[in-house]
C-alpha positions as a Markdown table, in Angstrom:
| # | Residue | x | y | z |
|---|---|---|---|---|
| 1 | Met | 59.5 | -80.9 | 49.1 |
| 2 | Ser | 60.5 | -78.7 | 52.1 |
| 3 | Ile | 58.4 | -75.9 | 53.4 |
| 4 | Ser | 60.8 | -73.3 | 51.9 |
| 5 | Asn | 60.6 | -75.1 | 48.5 |
| 6 | Ala | 56.8 | -74.9 | 48.7 |
| 7 | Met | 57.0 | -71.2 | 49.1 |
| 8 | Gln | 59.4 | -71.0 | 46.1 |
| 9 | Thr | 56.9 | -72.9 | 44.1 |
| 10 | Gly | 54.1 | -70.5 | 45.1 |
| 11 | Val | 56.3 | -67.6 | 44.1 |
| 12 | Ser | 57.0 | -69.1 | 40.7 |
| 13 | Gly | 53.2 | -69.6 | 40.2 |
| 14 | Leu | 52.6 | -65.9 | 41.0 |
| 15 | Leu | 55.2 | -64.8 | 38.5 |
| 16 | Ala | 54.0 | -67.1 | 35.8 |
| 17 | Asn | 50.4 | -66.0 | 36.2 |
| 18 | Ser | 51.5 | -62.4 | 36.3 |
| 19 | Thr | 53.0 | -63.0 | 32.9 |
| 20 | Ala | 49.7 | -64.5 | 31.7 |
| 21 | Ile | 47.7 | -61.6 | 33.0 |
| 22 | Gly | 50.1 | -59.3 | 31.1 |
| 23 | Ser | 49.4 | -61.1 | 27.8 |
| 24 | Ile | 45.6 | -61.1 | 28.4 |
| 25 | Ser | 45.8 | -57.4 | 29.2 |
| 26 | Asp | 47.7 | -56.6 | 26.0 |
| 27 | Asn | 45.1 | -58.6 | 24.0 |
| 28 | Ile | 42.1 | -56.8 | 25.5 |
| 29 | Ala | 43.8 | -53.4 | 25.0 |
| 30 | Asn | 44.5 | -54.3 | 21.3 |
| 31 | Ala | 41.2 | -55.9 | 20.5 |
| 32 | Asn | 40.5 | -53.1 | 17.9 |
| 33 | Thr | 44.1 | -52.8 | 16.6 |
| 34 | His | 44.2 | -53.7 | 12.9 |
| 35 | Gly | 46.4 | -56.7 | 12.1 |
| 36 | Tyr | 47.2 | -57.4 | 15.8 |
| 37 | Arg | 48.0 | -61.0 | 16.7 |
| 38 | Arg | 47.1 | -62.1 | 20.2 |
| 39 | Thr | 49.7 | -63.6 | 22.6 |
| 40 | Phe | 49.1 | -66.2 | 25.2 |
| 41 | Ala | 51.2 | -67.6 | 28.0 |
| 42 | Gln | 52.2 | -71.3 | 28.0 |
| 43 | Met | 52.8 | -72.7 | 31.4 |
| 44 | Val | 55.9 | -75.0 | 31.6 |
| 45 | Thr | 57.0 | -77.0 | 34.6 |
| 46 | Ser | 60.6 | -77.1 | 35.6 |
| 47 | Ser | 62.1 | -79.2 | 38.4 |
| 48 | Ser | 65.4 | -79.2 | 40.2 |
| 49 | Glu | 66.8 | -82.5 | 41.6 |
| 50 | Asp | 69.7 | -82.4 | 44.2 |
| 51 | Phe | 71.0 | -86.0 | 44.5 |
| 52 | Asn | 68.4 | -88.0 | 46.3 |
| 53 | Val | 66.6 | -85.0 | 47.8 |
| 54 | Thr | 63.3 | -84.2 | 46.4 |
| 55 | Gly | 63.7 | -81.1 | 44.3 |
| 56 | Thr | 61.5 | -78.0 | 43.7 |
| 57 | Asn | 58.8 | -78.1 | 41.1 |
| 58 | Asn | 58.4 | -74.6 | 39.6 |
| 59 | Val | 56.3 | -73.2 | 36.8 |
| 60 | His | 57.4 | -70.7 | 34.2 |
| 61 | Ala | 55.3 | -68.8 | 31.6 |
| 62 | Phe | 56.5 | -68.4 | 28.0 |
| 63 | Thr | 54.7 | -65.9 | 25.8 |
| 64 | Val | 53.6 | -67.3 | 22.4 |
| 65 | Leu | 52.2 | -65.5 | 19.4 |
| 66 | Asp | 48.9 | -66.8 | 18.1 |
| 67 | Met | 49.7 | -66.8 | 14.3 |
| 68 | Ser | 47.4 | -69.6 | 13.3 |
| 69 | Glu | 44.1 | -68.0 | 14.4 |
| 70 | Gly | 42.5 | -66.0 | 11.5 |
| 71 | Ser | 40.7 | -62.7 | 11.7 |
| 72 | Arg | 38.0 | -61.1 | 9.7 |
| 73 | Ala | 38.4 | -58.3 | 7.1 |
| 74 | Ile | 36.7 | -54.9 | 7.7 |
| 75 | Ser | 35.8 | -52.7 | 4.7 |
| 76 | Ser | 37.4 | -49.3 | 5.0 |
| 77 | Gly | 36.6 | -47.6 | 1.7 |
| 78 | Ser | 40.2 | -46.5 | 1.1 |
| 79 | Ala | 41.8 | -47.9 | -2.0 |
| 80 | Thr | 45.3 | -48.2 | -0.4 |
| 81 | Asp | 44.1 | -50.0 | 2.7 |
| 82 | Leu | 45.3 | -53.6 | 2.4 |
| 83 | Ala | 44.5 | -56.9 | 4.1 |
| 84 | Ile | 46.3 | -60.2 | 3.8 |
| 85 | Thr | 44.1 | -63.4 | 3.5 |
| 86 | Gly | 46.3 | -66.3 | 4.5 |
| 87 | Glu | 50.0 | -66.4 | 5.3 |
| 88 | Gly | 52.5 | -63.7 | 4.9 |
| 89 | Phe | 53.5 | -60.2 | 6.2 |
| 90 | Phe | 54.0 | -56.8 | 4.7 |
| 91 | Val | 57.6 | -55.6 | 4.7 |
| 92 | Val | 57.9 | -52.1 | 6.2 |
| 93 | Ser | 60.6 | -49.6 | 7.3 |
| 94 | Arg | 60.7 | -46.7 | 9.7 |
| 95 | Ile | 62.1 | -44.3 | 7.1 |
| 96 | Pro | 61.4 | -44.3 | 3.3 |
| 97 | Asn | 63.9 | -46.3 | 1.2 |
| 98 | Asp | 66.0 | -47.2 | 4.3 |
| 99 | Pro | 69.4 | -48.4 | 2.9 |
| 100 | Asn | 70.0 | -50.7 | 5.8 |
| 101 | Val | 68.0 | -53.9 | 5.2 |
| 102 | Ala | 68.5 | -54.9 | 8.8 |
| 103 | Asn | 66.0 | -52.1 | 9.8 |
| 104 | Tyr | 63.1 | -53.7 | 7.8 |
| 105 | Val | 60.4 | -55.4 | 9.9 |
| 106 | Leu | 57.2 | -57.2 | 9.3 |
| 107 | Thr | 53.6 | -56.3 | 9.9 |
| 108 | Arg | 50.0 | -57.3 | 9.2 |
| 109 | Ala | 48.7 | -53.8 | 9.7 |
| 110 | Gly | 47.8 | -52.5 | 6.3 |
| 111 | Ser | 46.3 | -49.1 | 7.0 |
| 112 | Phe | 48.4 | -47.4 | 4.3 |
| 113 | Leu | 47.9 | -43.9 | 3.0 |
| 114 | Pro | 50.1 | -41.8 | 0.8 |
| 115 | Asp | 52.1 | -39.1 | 2.6 |
| 116 | Ala | 53.0 | -35.7 | 1.2 |
| 117 | Asn | 55.5 | -37.3 | -1.2 |
| 118 | Gly | 53.2 | -40.1 | -2.3 |
| 119 | Asp | 54.9 | -42.8 | -0.2 |
| 120 | Leu | 52.5 | -45.3 | 1.4 |
| 121 | Val | 52.8 | -45.2 | 5.2 |
| 122 | Asn | 50.6 | -47.0 | 7.7 |
| 123 | Ala | 49.0 | -45.5 | 10.9 |
| 124 | Ala | 52.0 | -46.6 | 13.0 |
| 125 | Gly | 54.4 | -44.6 | 10.7 |
| 126 | Tyr | 55.9 | -47.5 | 8.9 |
| 127 | Tyr | 56.5 | -47.3 | 5.1 |
| 128 | Leu | 55.4 | -50.1 | 2.8 |
| 129 | Ala | 58.2 | -51.7 | 0.8 |
| 130 | Gly | 57.8 | -53.3 | -2.7 |
| 131 | His | 59.5 | -53.9 | -6.0 |
| 132 | Ala | 59.2 | -51.1 | -8.6 |
| 133 | Tyr | 58.1 | -51.9 | -12.2 |
| 134 | Gly | 60.4 | -50.5 | -14.9 |
| 135 | Ala | 59.4 | -48.2 | -17.8 |
| 136 | Asp | 58.9 | -51.4 | -19.9 |
| 137 | Gly | 56.2 | -52.7 | -17.6 |
| 138 | Thr | 58.4 | -55.5 | -16.2 |
| 139 | Leu | 60.0 | -56.2 | -12.8 |
| 140 | Gly | 63.2 | -57.5 | -14.2 |
| 141 | Ser | 65.3 | -59.7 | -12.0 |
| 142 | Val | 64.7 | -59.1 | -8.3 |
| 143 | Asp | 66.2 | -60.9 | -5.3 |
| 144 | Gln | 63.4 | -62.7 | -3.5 |
| 145 | Ser | 65.7 | -64.1 | -0.8 |
| 146 | Ser | 66.6 | -60.7 | 0.7 |
| 147 | Phe | 65.3 | -57.1 | 1.1 |
| 148 | Thr | 68.1 | -55.6 | -1.0 |
| 149 | Asp | 65.9 | -54.8 | -4.0 |
| 150 | Leu | 63.0 | -53.3 | -2.0 |
| 151 | Thr | 62.0 | -49.7 | -2.3 |
| 152 | Thr | 59.3 | -47.7 | -0.6 |
| 153 | Val | 56.0 | -47.9 | -2.6 |
| 154 | Asn | 55.2 | -44.5 | -4.1 |
| 155 | Val | 51.9 | -43.7 | -5.8 |
| 156 | Ser | 52.7 | -40.1 | -7.0 |
| 157 | Ala | 53.4 | -41.0 | -10.6 |
| 158 | Asn | 51.6 | -37.9 | -11.9 |
| 159 | Leu | 52.1 | -38.4 | -15.6 |
| 160 | Ser | 51.9 | -41.3 | -18.0 |
| 161 | Pro | 54.3 | -40.6 | -20.9 |
| 162 | Gly | 52.0 | -42.1 | -23.5 |
| 163 | Ser | 53.2 | -44.2 | -26.5 |
| 164 | Ala | 53.5 | -43.5 | -30.2 |
| 165 | Thr | 51.0 | -44.9 | -32.7 |
| 166 | Ser | 52.5 | -47.4 | -35.3 |
| 167 | Asp | 49.4 | -49.1 | -36.6 |
| 168 | Met | 45.9 | -48.0 | -37.5 |
| 169 | Thr | 43.0 | -49.6 | -39.3 |
| 170 | Ile | 39.9 | -47.8 | -40.6 |
| 171 | Gly | 36.5 | -49.1 | -41.5 |
| 172 | Gly | 33.3 | -47.6 | -42.7 |
| 173 | Asn | 30.8 | -47.6 | -45.6 |
| 174 | Leu | 30.8 | -45.6 | -48.8 |
| 175 | Pro | 27.4 | -45.1 | -50.5 |
| 176 | Ser | 27.6 | -46.9 | -53.8 |
| 177 | Gln | 24.9 | -44.7 | -55.4 |
| 178 | Glu | 27.3 | -41.7 | -55.2 |
| 179 | Ala | 29.8 | -43.2 | -57.7 |
| 180 | Gly | 29.3 | -43.7 | -61.4 |
| 181 | Val | 27.2 | -40.6 | -62.0 |
| 182 | Ala | 28.0 | -38.0 | -64.6 |
| 183 | Thr | 28.6 | -35.2 | -62.1 |
| 184 | Pro | 29.9 | -36.8 | -58.8 |
| 185 | Gly | 29.2 | -34.9 | -55.6 |
| 186 | Asp | 31.5 | -33.5 | -52.9 |
| 187 | Pro | 34.0 | -35.8 | -51.2 |
| 188 | Phe | 33.1 | -37.5 | -47.9 |
| 189 | Thr | 35.7 | -36.4 | -45.4 |
| 190 | Ser | 36.6 | -37.7 | -41.9 |
| 191 | Ser | 39.6 | -38.0 | -39.8 |
| 192 | Ala | 41.3 | -40.4 | -37.3 |
| 193 | Glu | 43.3 | -39.6 | -34.2 |
| 194 | Phe | 46.8 | -40.9 | -33.6 |
| 195 | Tyr | 49.5 | -40.2 | -31.0 |
| 196 | Ser | 53.0 | -38.8 | -31.5 |
| 197 | Pro | 56.1 | -40.1 | -29.6 |
| 198 | Leu | 55.6 | -37.3 | -27.1 |
| 199 | Gly | 52.0 | -38.5 | -26.4 |
| 200 | Gln | 50.4 | -35.7 | -28.3 |
| 201 | Ala | 47.2 | -36.4 | -30.1 |
| 202 | Asp | 47.1 | -35.5 | -33.8 |
| 203 | Arg | 44.8 | -36.4 | -36.7 |
| 204 | Ile | 45.0 | -37.9 | -40.2 |
| 205 | Gln | 42.4 | -36.8 | -42.7 |
| 206 | Phe | 40.7 | -39.1 | -45.3 |
| 207 | Ser | 38.8 | -37.6 | -48.2 |
| 208 | Trp | 36.8 | -40.0 | -50.4 |
| 209 | Gln | 35.9 | -38.5 | -53.7 |
| 210 | Pro | 33.4 | -40.4 | -55.8 |
| 211 | Thr | 34.3 | -40.7 | -59.5 |
| 212 | Ser | 32.2 | -40.9 | -62.6 |
| 213 | Thr | 33.2 | -44.6 | -62.8 |
| 214 | Ala | 30.8 | -47.0 | -60.9 |
| 215 | Ser | 32.3 | -48.4 | -57.7 |
| 216 | Ser | 35.4 | -46.3 | -58.0 |
| 217 | Trp | 36.7 | -43.7 | -55.5 |
| 218 | Asp | 39.7 | -41.5 | -55.2 |
| 219 | Leu | 41.1 | -41.4 | -51.7 |
| 220 | Thr | 43.3 | -38.5 | -50.5 |
| 221 | Ile | 45.2 | -38.8 | -47.2 |
| 222 | Ser | 46.5 | -35.7 | -45.6 |
| 223 | Asp | 47.6 | -34.3 | -42.2 |
| 224 | Ser | 45.5 | -32.2 | -39.8 |
| 225 | Ser | 46.6 | -29.0 | -41.6 |
| 226 | Gly | 45.6 | -30.3 | -45.0 |
| 227 | Asn | 49.1 | -31.2 | -46.3 |
| 228 | Gly | 48.8 | -34.2 | -48.5 |
| 229 | Tyr | 50.6 | -37.5 | -48.1 |
| 230 | Gly | 49.3 | -39.2 | -51.2 |
| 231 | Thr | 46.3 | -40.5 | -53.2 |
| 232 | Val | 45.1 | -43.8 | -54.3 |
| 233 | Thr | 42.1 | -45.0 | -56.4 |
| 234 | Val | 40.0 | -47.7 | -54.8 |
| 235 | Gly | 37.7 | -49.9 | -56.8 |
| 236 | Phe | 35.1 | -52.0 | -55.1 |
| 237 | Asn | 33.5 | -55.3 | -56.1 |
| 238 | Asp | 29.9 | -54.8 | -57.4 |
| 239 | Ser | 28.9 | -58.5 | -57.7 |
| 240 | Gly | 29.5 | -62.0 | -56.5 |
| 241 | Pro | 30.2 | -63.1 | -52.9 |
| 242 | Asn | 32.7 | -60.3 | -52.4 |
| 243 | Ala | 30.3 | -57.6 | -53.5 |
| 244 | Gly | 31.0 | -54.4 | -51.5 |
| 245 | Ser | 34.6 | -55.2 | -50.5 |
| 246 | Pro | 37.7 | -53.6 | -52.1 |
| 247 | Ala | 38.5 | -55.1 | -55.4 |
| 248 | Val | 41.7 | -53.3 | -56.5 |
| 249 | Tyr | 43.9 | -50.4 | -55.5 |
| 250 | Ser | 45.6 | -48.3 | -58.3 |
| 251 | Asn | 47.0 | -45.0 | -59.3 |
| 252 | Val | 49.1 | -44.7 | -56.2 |
| 253 | Thr | 50.6 | -41.2 | -56.0 |
| 254 | Ser | 52.8 | -39.6 | -53.3 |
| 255 | Thr | 52.3 | -35.9 | -52.7 |
| 256 | Ala | 54.3 | -35.8 | -49.4 |
| 257 | Val | 57.1 | -33.3 | -49.0 |
| 258 | Ala | 60.3 | -34.8 | -47.6 |
| 259 | Pro | 61.1 | -35.9 | -44.9 |
| 260 | Ala | 57.4 | -36.9 | -44.9 |
| 261 | Ala | 56.7 | -39.8 | -47.3 |
| 262 | Phe | 53.8 | -42.0 | -48.6 |
| 263 | Ala | 53.7 | -45.6 | -49.8 |
| 264 | Phe | 50.9 | -48.0 | -50.5 |
| 265 | Asp | 50.8 | -51.8 | -50.7 |
| 266 | Val | 48.1 | -52.6 | -53.3 |
| 267 | Ala | 48.2 | -56.3 | -52.3 |
| 268 | Thr | 47.3 | -55.7 | -48.7 |
| 269 | Gly | 45.5 | -52.4 | -48.9 |
| 270 | Ala | 47.8 | -50.7 | -46.3 |
| 271 | Ala | 49.2 | -47.2 | -46.6 |
| 272 | Thr | 52.6 | -46.3 | -44.9 |
| 273 | Leu | 52.8 | -42.7 | -43.8 |
| 274 | Thr | 56.1 | -41.1 | -42.7 |
| 275 | Ile | 55.1 | -38.2 | -40.5 |
| 276 | Asp | 57.5 | -35.3 | -40.0 |
| 277 | Asn | 56.9 | -34.6 | -36.3 |
| 278 | Gly | 60.4 | -35.0 | -34.8 |
| 279 | Ala | 64.1 | -35.5 | -35.4 |
| 280 | Ser | 63.2 | -39.1 | -36.4 |
| 281 | Pro | 59.9 | -39.1 | -38.4 |
| 282 | Gln | 57.1 | -41.3 | -37.1 |
| 283 | Val | 55.9 | -44.1 | -39.3 |
| 284 | Val | 52.3 | -45.2 | -39.2 |
| 285 | Thr | 50.7 | -48.0 | -41.2 |
| 286 | Val | 47.1 | -47.4 | -42.1 |
| 287 | Gly | 45.0 | -50.5 | -43.2 |
| 288 | Leu | 42.1 | -49.8 | -45.4 |
| 289 | Gly | 41.1 | -53.4 | -46.0 |
| 290 | Ala | 42.6 | -56.2 | -48.1 |
| 291 | Pro | 41.1 | -56.8 | -51.6 |
| 292 | Gly | 38.1 | -59.2 | -51.3 |
| 293 | Ala | 37.9 | -58.8 | -47.5 |
| 294 | Phe | 35.4 | -57.0 | -45.3 |
| 295 | Asp | 37.8 | -56.0 | -42.5 |
| 296 | Gly | 38.1 | -52.4 | -43.6 |
| 297 | Met | 36.2 | -50.0 | -46.0 |
| 298 | Thr | 33.1 | -51.3 | -47.8 |
| 299 | Gln | 30.8 | -49.9 | -50.5 |
| 300 | Phe | 27.1 | -50.6 | -50.2 |
| 301 | Ala | 24.0 | -48.7 | -51.1 |
| 302 | Gly | 22.8 | -46.4 | -48.3 |
| 303 | Asp | 24.4 | -43.8 | -46.2 |
| 304 | Tyr | 28.0 | -42.9 | -45.6 |
| 305 | Thr | 29.2 | -44.1 | -42.2 |
| 306 | Ser | 32.0 | -42.3 | -40.3 |
| 307 | Leu | 35.2 | -44.1 | -39.8 |
| 308 | Asp | 35.5 | -46.9 | -37.3 |
| 309 | Val | 39.1 | -46.5 | -36.2 |
| 310 | Thr | 41.4 | -49.0 | -34.3 |
| 311 | Val | 44.7 | -47.5 | -33.3 |
| 312 | Asn | 47.5 | -48.4 | -31.0 |
| 313 | Gly | 49.5 | -46.0 | -28.8 |
| 314 | Ser | 48.2 | -43.6 | -26.2 |
| 315 | Ala | 48.3 | -39.9 | -25.3 |
| 316 | Ser | 50.1 | -38.7 | -22.2 |
| 317 | Gly | 47.9 | -38.6 | -19.2 |
| 318 | Asn | 47.5 | -37.6 | -15.5 |
| 319 | Leu | 47.1 | -40.0 | -12.7 |
| 320 | Val | 43.5 | -40.2 | -11.5 |
| 321 | Gly | 43.7 | -43.2 | -9.2 |
| 322 | Thr | 45.3 | -46.5 | -8.3 |
| 323 | Glu | 44.1 | -50.1 | -8.3 |
| 324 | Ile | 45.6 | -53.0 | -6.4 |
| 325 | Asp | 45.0 | -56.6 | -7.4 |
| 326 | Gly | 45.1 | -59.8 | -5.4 |
| 327 | Asn | 48.7 | -60.5 | -6.3 |
| 328 | Gly | 49.8 | -57.2 | -4.8 |
| 329 | Asn | 50.3 | -55.3 | -8.1 |
| 330 | Ile | 49.7 | -51.6 | -7.9 |
| 331 | Phe | 48.4 | -50.0 | -11.1 |
| 332 | Gly | 48.2 | -46.3 | -11.9 |
| 333 | Val | 45.0 | -45.4 | -13.7 |
| 334 | Phe | 45.4 | -42.3 | -15.9 |
| 335 | Asp | 43.0 | -40.0 | -17.6 |
| 336 | Asn | 44.2 | -41.3 | -21.0 |
| 337 | Ser | 42.6 | -44.6 | -20.2 |
| 338 | Ser | 45.9 | -46.3 | -19.7 |
| 339 | Arg | 46.6 | -48.6 | -16.8 |
| 340 | Val | 50.3 | -48.8 | -15.9 |
| 341 | Pro | 51.9 | -51.2 | -13.4 |
| 342 | Leu | 53.8 | -49.2 | -10.8 |
| 343 | Phe | 54.8 | -51.6 | -8.0 |
| 344 | Ser | 54.6 | -55.2 | -6.9 |
| 345 | Ile | 54.0 | -55.7 | -3.1 |
| 346 | Pro | 55.7 | -59.0 | -2.1 |
| 347 | Leu | 54.7 | -60.8 | 1.1 |
| 348 | Ala | 57.3 | -62.2 | 3.5 |
| 349 | Asn | 57.1 | -65.7 | 4.8 |
| 350 | Val | 59.2 | -67.0 | 7.7 |
| 351 | Ala | 59.9 | -70.6 | 8.6 |
| 352 | Asn | 58.6 | -70.1 | 12.2 |
| 353 | Pro | 56.3 | -67.1 | 12.5 |
| 354 | Val | 55.6 | -68.0 | 16.2 |
| 355 | Gly | 59.2 | -67.2 | 16.8 |
| 356 | Leu | 58.9 | -63.6 | 15.7 |
| 357 | Ala | 59.2 | -60.9 | 18.4 |
| 358 | Pro | 56.4 | -58.4 | 18.7 |
| 359 | Ser | 57.6 | -54.8 | 18.6 |
| 360 | Asn | 56.4 | -51.2 | 18.5 |
| 361 | Gly | 53.8 | -50.2 | 15.9 |
| 362 | Asn | 52.3 | -53.6 | 15.6 |
| 363 | Thr | 55.4 | -54.9 | 13.9 |
| 364 | Phe | 57.4 | -58.1 | 14.3 |
| 365 | Glu | 61.1 | -58.5 | 14.4 |
| 366 | Phe | 63.2 | -61.4 | 13.4 |
| 367 | Thr | 64.8 | -63.7 | 16.0 |
| 368 | Arg | 67.0 | -66.7 | 15.9 |
| 369 | Ala | 63.9 | -68.8 | 16.5 |
| 370 | Ser | 61.9 | -67.3 | 13.6 |
| 371 | Gly | 64.5 | -67.7 | 10.9 |
| 372 | Thr | 64.9 | -65.4 | 7.9 |
| 373 | Ala | 62.3 | -64.3 | 5.5 |
| 374 | Gln | 61.5 | -65.4 | 1.9 |
| 375 | Leu | 59.7 | -63.0 | -0.3 |
| 376 | Ser | 57.0 | -64.2 | -2.7 |
| 377 | Ala | 54.3 | -62.6 | -4.9 |
| 378 | Ala | 51.0 | -62.6 | -3.2 |
| 379 | Gly | 48.8 | -65.5 | -4.2 |
| 380 | Thr | 51.7 | -67.7 | -5.1 |
| 381 | Ser | 53.0 | -70.9 | -3.4 |
| 382 | Ser | 51.8 | -70.8 | 0.3 |
| 383 | Thr | 51.6 | -67.0 | 0.4 |
| 384 | Gly | 48.2 | -65.4 | 1.0 |
| 385 | Thr | 46.4 | -62.9 | -1.2 |
| 386 | Ile | 46.0 | -59.2 | -0.8 |
| 387 | Thr | 42.7 | -57.4 | -0.8 |
| 388 | Ala | 42.5 | -53.7 | -1.3 |
| 389 | Gly | 39.9 | -51.4 | 0.4 |
| 390 | Val | 39.7 | -53.6 | 3.6 |
| 391 | Leu | 41.7 | -53.9 | 6.8 |
| 392 | Glu | 42.5 | -57.1 | 8.8 |
| 393 | Ser | 41.0 | -56.9 | 12.3 |
| 394 | Ser | 42.7 | -58.2 | 15.4 |
| 395 | Asn | 42.4 | -61.9 | 16.1 |
| 396 | Val | 41.5 | -61.2 | 19.7 |
| 397 | Glu | 38.2 | -62.7 | 20.9 |
| 398 | Ile | 37.1 | -60.6 | 23.9 |
| 399 | Ala | 34.8 | -63.3 | 25.4 |
| 400 | Gln | 37.8 | -65.7 | 25.4 |
| 401 | Glu | 40.1 | -63.2 | 26.9 |
| 402 | Leu | 37.7 | -62.3 | 29.8 |
| 403 | Thr | 37.2 | -66.0 | 30.5 |
| 404 | Asp | 41.0 | -66.5 | 30.6 |
| 405 | Leu | 41.3 | -63.5 | 32.8 |
| 406 | Ile | 39.0 | -65.1 | 35.4 |
| 407 | Arg | 40.8 | -68.4 | 35.2 |
| 408 | Val | 44.3 | -66.8 | 35.6 |
| 409 | Gln | 43.1 | -64.6 | 38.4 |
| 410 | Arg | 41.9 | -67.7 | 40.3 |
| 411 | Ala | 45.2 | -69.4 | 39.7 |
| 412 | Tyr | 47.1 | -66.4 | 40.9 |
| 413 | Ser | 44.9 | -66.3 | 44.1 |
| 414 | Ser | 45.6 | -70.0 | 44.7 |
| 415 | Asn | 49.3 | -69.5 | 44.4 |
| 416 | Ala | 49.1 | -66.6 | 46.8 |
| 417 | Lys | 47.2 | -68.9 | 49.2 |
| 418 | Ile | 50.2 | -71.3 | 49.1 |
| 419 | Ile | 52.5 | -68.5 | 50.3 |
| 420 | Thr | 50.2 | -67.5 | 53.2 |
| 421 | Thr | 49.7 | -71.1 | 54.2 |
| 422 | Val | 53.5 | -71.8 | 54.2 |
| 423 | Asp | 53.9 | -68.6 | 56.2 |
| 424 | Glu | 51.5 | -69.8 | 58.8 |
| 425 | Met | 53.3 | -73.2 | 58.9 |
| 426 | Leu | 56.7 | -71.5 | 59.4 |
| 427 | Asp | 55.3 | -69.4 | 62.1 |
| 428 | Glu | 54.0 | -72.5 | 63.8 |
| 429 | Thr | 57.4 | -74.1 | 63.5 |
| 430 | Thr | 59.2 | -71.2 | 65.1 |
| 431 | Arg | 56.8 | -71.5 | 68.1 |
| 432 | Leu | 57.8 | -75.1 | 68.7 |
| 433 | Lys | 60.9 | -73.9 | 70.7 |
| 434 | Arg | 58.8 | -71.8 | 73.1 |
């Protein structure tokens, strides 16, 4: 190696260690940046051979992302802050619902909060992308191999539409001592709530009139305004293993005014009510208990117990909060006790995450080396899980970075010494002619 080549080698060492210092400086500056992945410089030797002349040995620094080193999760207390445990990235865009899929980038920074429109945006101004659930509570068919089906995650679903009641069962106890007396007392009356197709709560009234026949009751079913649907006589077993359970239903009479209607199945103990509350009347099946069964109304000595009602459907409700599970599903929690899926947050995996290019806002852009992304639901395959209410810290270890800083500074000084030494040697050479 000639003297001039030695100087070139020293210069390459200065440049390489300058790159390393730059990476270390970035790491230290971002030690408290959520989701930041540290970079480090790999030193690679390159040589140039010119025929039989000894070539120049240079060194180059290549910046590499440290994607394998994990980091700890920090509790934030915000329900929409998200952290990934394991592999994967959030998909984000600079503007909400960006139609150009080429503008989507990746990040591990999950400090998301709803903006004025309810769109989830992180501290760097990037909007979280996901797949929206349909009104039927399913995702349908979504393309996991591209970003074409992604939309900005929005948590401003202010109203749950509710659902209509179709089935109701009632249970309770009628006091046996009240039936079979010469002058029966007043009826025992209670009501049960159901929900219309518009999510409005309404009530059905049940009036149990004891008769002068032992263990026999006349049931009248009516709407909340007292308009009758129909009547039925219910006889209860008074002996044997089924004592206290319904024995027989009889004397079924409809008092409903069309388009309302009333029907009763004496074999199953179920009333069918056609309720006039819309262009298409609502049909509700009310189960009183099958003959010989204890799954509905009973008659035992003692007190009357109010109805134990089981009913499907729900009232309309207002959004009171959100919940996010480990698979990235966002649920809206409404004041009508319903929990409705709103969005699924997929995670993106790339074949070579080390090949991603760091960009502004703690994001990563695709390169030819990284390959394309494949979307997966969190917690499936090799994709990590999502935890809400926490943030992923930087994977920078300050002690390690400061140690590397000293080591690289020494290497830089040594390469500078090569140049000053070569300079002295060249100066000595030029003095040979004097």
